[in-house]
C-alpha positions as CSV (number, residue, x, y, z in Angstrom):
1,X,0.1,0.2,0.2
2,X,2.8,2.6,-0.5
3,X,3.4,4.9,-3.1
4,X,6.9,6.0,-4.2
5,X,6.1,9.1,-2.1
6,X,7.8,12.5,-2.8
7,X,11.4,11.9,-3.2
8,X,12.4,14.4,-1.0
9,X,11.7,16.9,2.1
10,X,10.0,19.0,-0.8
11,X,6.3,18.6,-0.8
12,X,4.9,20.5,2.2
13,X,1.7,21.7,3.8
14,X,-1.6,21.4,4.5
15,X,-4.6,23.4,3.7
16,X,-4.5,25.0,7.1
17,X,-0.6,25.2,7.5
18,X,-0.4,26.6,3.7
19,X,-3.0,28.8,4.5
20,X,-1.2,30.4,7.3
21,X,2.1,30.4,5.7
22,X,1.1,32.1,2.3
23,X,-0.5,35.1,4.2
24,X,2.9,36.8,4.2
25,X,1.5,39.7,2.0
26,X,-0.7,41.1,5.0
27,X,2.1,40.0,8.3
28,X,4.7,37.0,7.7
29,X,3.2,34.7,10.7
30,X,5.3,32.7,13.1
31,X,6.2,29.2,13.4
32,X,4.1,28.8,16.4
33,X,1.1,30.5,14.5
34,X,1.6,27.9,11.5
35,X,1.7,24.7,13.5
36,X,-1.4,25.7,15.2
37,X,-3.0,26.7,11.9
38,X,-2.0,22.8,11.1
39,X,-3.7,21.9,14.2
40,X,-0.9,20.6,16.4
41,X,-1.0,20.8,20.0
42,X,1.5,23.1,22.0
43,X,3.3,20.3,22.9
44,X,3.6,18.6,19.1
45,X,4.7,22.7,18.4
46,X,7.5,22.6,20.5
47,X,8.5,19.2,19.0
48,X,8.8,20.1,15.7
49,X,10.8,23.6,16.8
50,X,13.2,20.7,18.7
51,X,13.8,19.2,15.6
52,X,11.5,16.4,15.2
53,X,8.8,14.9,13.0
54,X,5.4,15.2,14.1
55,X,2.6,14.0,12.1
56,X,-0.7,15.4,11.9
57,X,-4.6,15.1,10.8
58,X,-5.0,14.7,7.2
59,X,-8.7,14.4,5.3
60,X,-9.1,12.0,2.8
61,X,-10.7,13.3,-0.6
62,X,-11.8,9.8,-1.6
63,X,-11.7,6.1,-0.6
64,X,-8.5,5.4,-2.8
65,X,-7.0,8.0,-0.7
66,X,-3.7,7.8,1.4
67,X,-3.2,10.9,3.1
68,X,-0.8,11.7,5.8
69,X,0.5,15.3,6.8
70,X,3.3,16.3,8.9
71,X,5.6,19.2,10.1
72,X,9.2,19.7,10.6
73,X,12.7,21.8,10.6
74,X,15.1,22.0,7.6
75,X,18.4,24.1,8.4
76,X,18.8,25.5,4.6
77,X,16.7,28.6,3.8
78,X,13.4,28.6,1.7
79,X,14.5,29.6,-1.5
80,X,17.7,27.0,-1.4
81,X,15.1,24.5,-0.4
82,X,13.0,25.5,-3.4
83,X,15.3,25.5,-5.6
84,X,17.1,22.0,-5.1
85,X,13.0,20.7,-4.9
86,X,12.9,22.2,-8.6
87,X,16.2,20.8,-10.0
88,X,15.6,16.9,-8.5
89,X,19.0,17.8,-6.7
90,X,16.7,15.6,-3.9
91,X,15.8,12.9,-5.6
92,X,18.1,10.2,-5.0
93,X,17.1,10.9,-0.8
94,X,14.6,7.7,-2.5
95,X,17.2,4.7,-2.1
96,X,13.8,2.9,-4.4
97,X,14.9,5.3,-7.0
98,X,17.6,3.6,-9.6
99,X,17.3,5.9,-12.4
100,X,15.8,9.5,-13.3
101,X,16.1,12.2,-15.5
102,X,14.8,15.7,-16.8
103,X,12.3,16.2,-19.8
104,X,13.3,19.0,-21.7
105,X,10.5,20.9,-23.3
106,X,9.0,19.7,-25.5
107,X,10.4,16.2,-24.9
108,X,11.9,13.6,-27.1
109,X,13.1,10.3,-26.8
110,X,16.5,11.3,-26.0
111,X,15.5,12.6,-22.5
112,X,14.7,8.7,-22.1
113,X,18.1,7.4,-23.3
114,X,18.7,6.1,-19.5
115,X,15.7,3.9,-19.2
116,X,16.6,0.3,-19.7
117,X,14.4,-2.8,-18.6
118,X,15.6,-6.5,-18.2
119,X,14.0,-9.3,-20.0
120,X,11.5,-10.6,-17.3
121,X,10.0,-7.0,-17.6
122,X,9.6,-6.9,-21.1
123,X,8.3,-10.4,-21.6
124,X,5.5,-8.8,-18.4
125,X,4.9,-5.7,-20.7
126,X,4.1,-8.1,-23.7
127,X,1.0,-9.9,-21.8
128,X,-0.1,-6.8,-20.2
129,X,-3.5,-7.1,-19.0
130,X,-6.5,-4.7,-18.0
131,X,-6.4,-4.8,-14.1
132,X,-4.3,-4.0,-11.4
133,X,-1.0,-5.2,-12.3
134,X,0.0,-2.6,-14.4
135,X,-1.8,1.2,-14.8
136,X,-1.8,1.1,-18.7
137,X,-4.8,2.5,-20.9
138,X,-6.4,0.0,-23.4
139,X,-4.8,1.5,-26.4
140,X,-1.4,1.0,-24.4
141,X,-1.9,-2.4,-23.6
142,X,-2.8,-2.8,-27.4
143,X,0.3,-1.8,-28.4
144,X,2.3,-4.2,-26.0
145,X,0.5,-6.8,-26.8
146,X,1.3,-6.5,-30.4
147,X,5.2,-6.3,-29.3
148,X,7.4,-9.4,-31.0
149,X,7.2,-12.0,-27.3
150,X,10.2,-11.5,-25.6
151,X,11.7,-9.1,-27.8
152,X,13.5,-6.9,-25.1
153,X,14.5,-4.1,-27.2
154,X,10.9,-3.6,-28.4
155,X,9.1,-3.4,-25.2
156,X,11.9,-1.1,-23.8
157,X,11.6,1.4,-26.9
158,X,7.9,1.1,-26.3
159,X,8.0,2.0,-22.8
160,X,10.2,5.2,-23.6
161,X,8.0,5.9,-26.4
162,X,4.4,5.1,-23.6
163,X,5.9,7.6,-21.3
164,X,7.4,10.5,-23.8
165,X,3.5,10.4,-24.8
166,X,1.9,10.7,-21.4
167,X,4.5,13.7,-21.0
168,X,3.7,15.4,-23.8
169,X,-0.3,14.9,-23.4
170,X,0.1,16.4,-19.9
171,X,2.5,18.9,-20.4
172,X,0.2,20.0,-23.6
173,X,-3.6,19.5,-21.7
174,X,-2.8,19.0,-18.1
175,X,-5.3,16.9,-16.2
176,X,-7.3,16.6,-19.5
177,X,-4.4,15.0,-21.1
178,X,-3.8,11.9,-18.4
179,X,-5.3,8.9,-20.0
180,X,-7.4,6.9,-17.6
181,X,-6.1,3.1,-16.8
182,X,-8.2,0.1,-18.0
183,X,-9.4,-2.1,-15.2
184,X,-11.0,-4.7,-17.4
185,X,-14.2,-4.6,-19.5
186,X,-15.4,-0.8,-19.1
187,X,-14.6,-0.2,-16.3
188,X,-11.4,2.7,-15.9
189,X,-9.3,4.3,-13.1
190,X,-9.6,8.2,-14.0
191,X,-6.5,9.1,-12.0
192,X,-7.2,12.9,-12.9
193,X,-10.5,13.4,-11.1
194,X,-8.5,12.3,-7.9
195,X,-5.5,14.6,-8.6
196,X,-8.2,17.5,-9.1
197,X,-9.9,16.7,-6.1
198,X,-6.7,16.6,-4.1
199,X,-5.9,20.6,-5.5
200,X,-9.3,21.8,-5.1
201,X,-8.5,20.2,-1.1
202,X,-6.2,22.9,-0.6
203,X,-8.6,25.6,0.3
204,X,-5.3,28.2,1.7
205,X,-4.3,27.8,-2.0
206,X,-7.6,29.3,-3.5
207,X,-8.1,31.8,-0.4
208,X,-4.1,33.3,-0.4
209,X,-2.4,32.2,-4.0
210,X,-5.6,31.1,-6.2
211,X,-3.4,31.7,-9.2
212,X,-1.0,29.2,-7.9
213,X,-4.0,26.8,-7.7
214,X,-5.6,27.7,-11.1
215,X,-1.8,26.6,-12.5
216,X,-2.5,23.5,-10.9
217,X,-6.0,22.8,-11.9
218,X,-5.7,24.2,-15.5
219,X,-2.3,23.6,-16.5
220,X,-0.8,24.8,-18.6
221,X,-3.2,27.6,-18.4
222,X,-2.9,29.8,-16.1
223,X,1.1,29.9,-15.7
224,X,2.6,33.1,-14.4
225,X,6.2,34.2,-15.2
226,X,7.3,33.9,-11.4
227,X,6.2,30.1,-11.6
228,X,9.2,27.6,-12.0
229,X,8.5,23.8,-12.8
230,X,10.4,20.9,-13.7
231,X,9.3,17.2,-14.9
232,X,11.2,14.3,-14.6
233,X,10.6,10.5,-15.1
234,X,12.1,8.1,-12.8
235,X,12.4,4.2,-12.2
236,X,11.9,2.7,-8.7
237,X,11.9,-0.2,-7.3
238,X,8.9,-0.7,-4.8
239,X,8.1,-3.9,-3.1
240,X,10.5,-5.7,-5.7
241,X,8.4,-4.3,-8.4
242,X,10.0,-2.1,-10.8
243,X,7.9,0.9,-11.2
244,X,7.7,4.2,-13.7
245,X,6.7,7.6,-12.3
246,X,6.3,10.8,-14.7
247,X,6.3,13.9,-12.0
248,X,5.5,17.6,-12.2
249,X,7.3,20.1,-9.8
250,X,5.6,23.6,-9.8
251,X,7.1,26.5,-7.6
252,X,6.2,30.4,-6.6
253,X,7.8,32.9,-4.4
254,X,5.6,34.7,-1.7
255,X,8.0,37.0,-0.1
256,X,10.6,34.8,1.6
257,X,8.2,31.6,1.7
258,X,7.9,29.4,-1.0
259,X,4.9,27.5,-1.9
260,X,5.9,24.1,-4.0
261,X,3.4,21.3,-5.5
262,X,4.7,18.0,-6.8
263,X,1.8,16.1,-8.7
264,X,2.7,12.1,-9.7
265,X,0.3,12.3,-12.9
266,X,1.7,8.6,-14.0
267,X,2.7,5.6,-12.1
268,X,3.0,2.4,-13.7
269,X,2.1,-0.2,-10.8
270,X,1.5,-0.2,-7.4
271,X,-0.4,2.8,-6.6
272,X,-2.2,5.2,-9.2
273,X,-0.7,8.7,-8.7
274,X,0.1,11.3,-5.9
275,X,0.0,15.1,-5.2
276,X,1.4,16.9,-2.5
277,X,1.3,20.6,-1.7
278,X,4.4,22.6,-0.1
279,X,4.7,25.8,1.9
280,X,8.4,26.9,3.2
281,X,8.5,29.4,6.2
282,X,12.0,31.4,7.0
283,X,12.2,30.6,10.7
284,X,15.7,31.4,12.9
285,X,17.8,28.8,11.6
286,X,16.3,27.2,8.6
287,X,12.8,26.4,7.1
288,X,9.5,25.4,8.5
289,X,8.2,22.4,6.6
290,X,4.9,21.9,7.0
291,X,3.2,18.2,4.8
292,X,0.3,17.2,3.3
293,X,0.0,14.5,0.3
294,X,-2.5,12.4,-1.0
295,X,-1.3,8.9,-2.5
296,X,-3.9,7.1,-4.5
297,X,-4.1,3.6,-4.7
298,X,-7.5,1.1,-4.9
299,X,-6.0,-1.1,-2.6
300,X,-7.8,0.8,0.1
301,X,-10.9,1.2,-1.2
302,X,-14.1,-1.1,-1.1
303,X,-15.1,-3.3,2.2
304,X,-12.8,-2.6,5.3
305,X,-11.3,0.5,3.1
306,X,-11.2,3.2,6.3
307,X,-9.5,0.8,8.7
308,X,-6.6,0.2,5.7
309,X,-6.5,3.9,4.8
310,X,-5.7,4.2,8.4
311,X,-2.9,1.4,8.6
312,X,-1.6,2.2,5.6
313,X,-1.4,6.2,6.3
314,X,0.3,5.3,9.6
315,X,3.2,3.2,7.7
316,X,3.5,6.0,5.6
317,X,3.9,8.4,8.1
318,X,6.8,5.8,9.2
319,X,8.2,5.4,6.0
320,X,8.3,9.0,5.1
321,X,10.0,9.8,8.3
322,X,12.7,7.8,7.3
323,X,13.3,9.3,4.1
324,X,12.8,12.9,4.5
325,X,15.8,12.6,7.3
326,X,17.8,11.9,4.6
327,X,16.3,14.5,2.7
328,X,16.5,16.7,5.7
329,X,20.2,16.2,5.6
330,X,21.2,16.5,2.5
331,X,19.4,19.8,1.7
332,X,21.1,21.1,4.4
333,X,24.8,20.5,3.1
């Protein structure tokens, strides 16, 4: 039930925390105010300021949502942290990442030259079927099924082309360009719908950074000159399974603070996708980070879903703490 979480200590800010964070045009809030608005107790606030990772409640936006929030400090500035996030410098904080690269605009196959797959993975892709084993559209499944059986190079090339097509479709059409995953018969999984709900749930964006939220909802429309973005593909090994991720990172400055959003708009297996919105607030000695993410998977829906989501969120929080500790150390160097 674990997603390949945001691969850095980058994606931060729950609705309440971000709401307070981005209010700097009127008055820069104190760390205590930010943590209070994020729903943390006095004891929890002090633990954060003492350098601990502290989790907070996060509201799920669907029955497929594993949501988690936390707050912590990083010994670097919001601007430096934001730049590292956009550049992808902290991606290797996640030990599961085996390979990654930046997409250049408008994208081409050379951007995916570092993507390599072994013969057993090529065989699995060639035999792909609708269902939860692979996140593929009906047309993508047909393309893999048409490959010569056991042809590793052909499967690798088709995978590269598929990822490039999805990147280009998203970059030109945003959420509307995300092809749904085929689940069998007429059943489909619409990741775009879940990502839209996750964006709309961050009410602080709508109130204090409406242009930033509009850019997330209507991308590529609504992009402003001051907004920065980057696109990466990643190959990770999650629970022993190769997983390919396409991610979009968007950042904007608000005084000395920063708001950052990261969206995984395609994930090949294991979970459906993920989105987190971030706020970095300058405090004495570094940056206050308040984190909230929504990872979507059908493994926590249906009968007993509420219990499974609760267990999954706790497991996810523990895993995030370990990964973010690595990222926090790396970002402070």
